[in-house]
C-alpha positions, 0 to 999 in steps of 0.5 A: 129733459129728464133729470134723475139722481141717486145721491141724497139731495140734502146730505149727499149720502149714497146710502139710499133705499130705493123703491121703484114706482112711477109718475102718477097719471095726474102728474103726467097728464098735467105736465105732458097731456092726457095722451101721455097718461096711459104710458108708464113713466118709471121713477124711484122713491128714495130714502136716505139712511143718513139724514132720513130725507125721502125724495123721488129721483126724478126732478121736475124742470122749471117748465114742468113745474110751471105747467103743474102749478099754473092756475093751481086749484082752479077749474081746469086743475080740478077737472084734470085732478078728478079725472085721475084721482076720483076723490078730488071733487069740486067740493074738495077743491073748494074746501081747500081753497077756503081752508080756514081751519088749517090757516088758523092752526098754522098761525097757532103753530107759528106764534107758538114757535116764535114765542119760544125762540125769537127774542126780538120784536118782528118789525119788518117781515117777509112771507116768501111765496106767501100767496096773499099774505094770509099767514101773517099775524098782528105780531109778525111785521108790526111796521111792515109786512111783505109778500114775495109771490109771482102768482098774481093773486090779489092781496086783500089784507090791509097793510101787506105789500107785494114784491114780485122781483127777487132783486128787490128783496136783496135791497131790503132788510127783514127781521123775519122771513117765513116760508110755509109749505113750499120745500116739499114741491121744490126740485132743488132744495139747497139752491132754494135755501140759498135764495132765502139765505141771500135776502136775509141780513145778520141776525135775520130769523127764519121760519120754515114749515113743511109736512112731516111725511114718511112715504115708507111708513107701513100701511100708509094708505090702508083703509083702517088707518084712514077710516075717519075720512069716510065720516067726512061729508066732503068725501063721497064714500064710493069714490074713496073706496074706488080710490083705495082699490085703484091704489092697490093696482098701482106701484107704491106711492106714485110721484105727484105734487110732493116730491120731497119728504121731511122729518125733523132730522131731515129739515134740521140737516138741510138748514144747517148744511145751507149755512143757517144756525138752527135754533129749534125744529119741532114736530106739531099737529095742525087740524085740517078741513079734510078730516086728518090732522096734518103732521108738520115739521117747523123750524126756526133758524138764524143767519 
């Protein structure tokens, strides 16, 4: 079943700028199989003039998302990805799976915003969708640290407990709930935010972090703008050149893993529309092992 829409997912506005494109060959192959990748799967890249949120009008079903993220960044995923995105080698995949630079940067930003905006001790904390709980710091969850994650990844860090049943979250009391680098993948952001809202209590603090991305940015994929990538030893220069030539042959910015794109204004609008009290929204930069600074939007709110 194909799910499409033409109203803004965040504010509901119909003032939408549309740019025709398609689902990327990798996305099609990952969801439907290699035989489908040769076929065109048209979609529209949309931008809301009211709240600045950008998105693809094609939404993934739960089954499609499940196939996309199953065994994420493991061997089979990497092989399919490299087949269609020649720059995505095993070397790149391994670097992302052991990304210590970005993790350290992410913790730095989290603690910066907490110090500026959260005036209480965070005794009981939850990382929603937090994999193995690697973004916790000593100051977050001084009494109890929990991760809600259904991936089955082992938690090696001491003192972190995994919860796999959402209903269990409803019976606990959290001082602080964080959700990092998730909303850009979610088909229905408002419904997802309601899940977060329902597990908080009065005066629970929330921290959200997403990439700060503008898919309508001029020359977003130009060689000159991304020149520093050619000096990163993780990338093969020939593969990068081939990748950029391939981009020139395709419609603009085919749909891949990120299906939502946030600015500070868009994240603020989403959070406020879902009943949270917005305390602060910031744009920050985080270093990355892949050679480009990650521009991120971080927000703190309260129930």
